[in-house]
Every structure is written in C-alpha cells, then in structure tokens.
FIZA-883645 format. One record per atom (N, C-alpha, C): chain; atom name; x, y, z. Coordinates in steps of 0.1 Angstrom, whole numbers. Each point is the difference from the previous one (the first is absolute). Layout:
<pakes>
PAKE  chain  atom     c1     c2     c3
PAKE      A    CA      X      Y      Z
...
</pakes>
This chain:
<pakes>
PAKE  chain  atom     c1     c2     c3
PAKE      A     N   1518     83  -1194
PAKE      A    CA      6     -8    -10
PAKE      A     C     15      3     -1
PAKE      A     N      3     13      0
PAKE      A    CA     14      4     -2
PAKE      A     C      8     -4     13
PAKE      A     N     -6      2     11
PAKE      A    CA      7     -3     13
PAKE      A     C      2    -15      1
PAKE      A     N     -9     -8     -5
PAKE      A    CA      1    -15      1
PAKE      A     C     11     -4    -10
PAKE      A     N      1      6    -11
PAKE      A    CA     10     -3    -10
PAKE      A     C     14      2      6
PAKE      A     N      2     12      6
PAKE      A    CA     13      3      6
PAKE      A     C      3     -9     12
PAKE      A     N    -10     -4      7
PAKE      A    CA      3     -9     12
PAKE      A     C      5    -13     -6
PAKE      A     N     -6     -5    -11
PAKE      A    CA      4    -13     -6
PAKE      A     C     14      2     -6
PAKE      A     N      3     11     -6
PAKE      A    CA     13      3     -6
PAKE      A     C     11      1     11
PAKE      A     N     -4      5     12
PAKE      A    CA      9      1     11
PAKE      A     C      4    -13      5
PAKE      A     N    -10     -9      1
PAKE      A    CA      3    -14      4
PAKE      A     C      9     -7    -10
PAKE      A     N     -2      2    -12
PAKE      A    CA      9     -6    -11
PAKE      A     C     14      5      1
PAKE      A     N      1     13      2
PAKE      A    CA     13      7      2
PAKE      A     C      7     -6     12
PAKE      A     N     -7     -2     11
PAKE      A    CA      6     -5     12
PAKE      A     C      6    -14     -2
PAKE      A     N     -7     -8     -8
PAKE      A    CA      5    -14     -2
PAKE      A     C     11     -1    -11
PAKE      A     N     -1      8    -10
PAKE      A    CA      9     -1    -12
PAKE      A     C     12      9      1
PAKE      A     N     -1     12      4
PAKE      A    CA     11     10     -1
PAKE      A     C      8     -1     13
PAKE      A     N     13      3     -2
PAKE      A    CA      9     -1     12
PAKE      A     C     -3     12     10
PAKE      A     N      3     -3     13
PAKE      A    CA     -1      9     10
PAKE      A     C     13      6      3
PAKE      A     N      2     13     -3
PAKE      A    CA     13      6      2
PAKE      A     C      2      5     14
PAKE      A     N    -11      1      8
PAKE      A    CA      2      4     14
PAKE      A     C      6    -12      8
PAKE      A     N     -4    -12     -4
PAKE      A    CA      6    -12      7
PAKE      A     C     15     -2     -4
PAKE      A     N      3      5    -12
PAKE      A    CA     14     -1     -5
PAKE      A     C      8     11      5
PAKE      A     N     -6     10      7
PAKE      A    CA      7     12      5
PAKE      A     C      7      8    -12
PAKE      A     N     -7      2    -11
PAKE      A    CA      6      7    -11
PAKE      A     C      1     14      3
PAKE      A     N     12      6     -3
PAKE      A    CA      3     14      2
PAKE      A     C     -5      7    -13
PAKE      A     N    -10      9      2
PAKE      A    CA     -6      7    -12
PAKE      A     C     10      8     -8
PAKE      A     N     11      5      6
PAKE      A    CA     10      7     -7
PAKE      A     C      8     -9    -10
PAKE      A     N      0    -13      3
PAKE      A    CA      8     -9     -8
PAKE      A     C     -9     -8     -9
PAKE      A     N    -13      2      0
PAKE      A    CA    -10     -8     -7
PAKE      A     C      2      4    -15
PAKE      A     N     -2    -10     -9
PAKE      A    CA      0      2    -14
PAKE      A     C    -13      6     -4
PAKE      A     N     -1      5    -13
PAKE      A    CA    -12      6     -5
PAKE      A     C    -12    -10      0
PAKE      A     N      3    -12     -3
PAKE      A    CA    -10    -10      0
PAKE      A     C     -6     -3     14
PAKE      A     N      9      0     10
PAKE      A    CA     -4     -2     13
PAKE      A     C     -9     12      5
PAKE      A     N      5     12     -4
PAKE      A    CA     -8     12      4
PAKE      A     C    -14      0     -7
PAKE      A     N      0     -4    -12
PAKE      A    CA    -13     -1     -7
PAKE      A     C     -9    -10      6
PAKE      A     N      5    -11      5
PAKE      A    CA     -8    -10      7
PAKE      A     C     -5      5     13
PAKE      A     N      8      7      7
PAKE      A    CA     -4      6     13
PAKE      A     C    -11     10     -3
PAKE      A     N      1      8    -10
PAKE      A    CA    -10     10     -4
PAKE      A     C    -13     -7     -3
PAKE      A     N      1    -11     -8
PAKE      A    CA    -12     -8     -4
PAKE      A     C     -8     -5     12
PAKE      A     N      8     -6      9
PAKE      A    CA     -6     -6     12
PAKE      A     C     -6     11      9
PAKE      A     N      6     11      1
PAKE      A    CA     -5     11      8
PAKE      A     C    -13      5     -6
PAKE      A     N     -1      2    -13
PAKE      A    CA    -12      5     -7
PAKE      A     C    -11    -10      2
PAKE      A     N      2    -13     -2
PAKE      A    CA    -10    -10      2
PAKE      A     C     -5      0     15
PAKE      A     N      9      1      9
PAKE      A    CA     -4      0     14
PAKE      A     C     -8     12      3
PAKE      A     N      4     12     -5
PAKE      A    CA     -7     12      3
PAKE      A     C    -15     -1     -6
PAKE      A     N     -1     -5    -11
PAKE      A    CA    -14     -1     -6
PAKE      A     C     -8    -11      6
PAKE      A     N      6    -10      6
PAKE      A    CA     -8    -11      7
PAKE      A     C     -5      5     13
PAKE      A     N      7     10      6
PAKE      A    CA     -4      5     13
PAKE      A     C    -11     11      0
PAKE      A     N     -2      6    -11
PAKE      A    CA     -9     11     -1
PAKE      A     C    -14     -4      3
</pakes>
C-alpha cells in the first residue's frame, strides 16, 4: 500500500513539478525553494523504489 502510494505520488510529481536536471540547474545557485523541491522529489523517489 505504501509503495503504491509513493509510485502514484512519483507519477504526479513527474507531471506537475519542474525538472531541474533538464534545465541544467546549478545546485550552488539554487534557491531554498528549489532545494526543498529537489529534496521532496528525492524522498518520494527513494520511497517508491524500496
């Protein structure tokens, strides 16, 4: 159940949230909001792969 929820959340993130890797964002120049978004996407991805 938990894994299915995170897989769904990952798909929603992929469609709705911006992809900073495609924009070639430099992490040193990223704002706090961008860093928080990267952390959120990383956490969701990690939990969907377990």
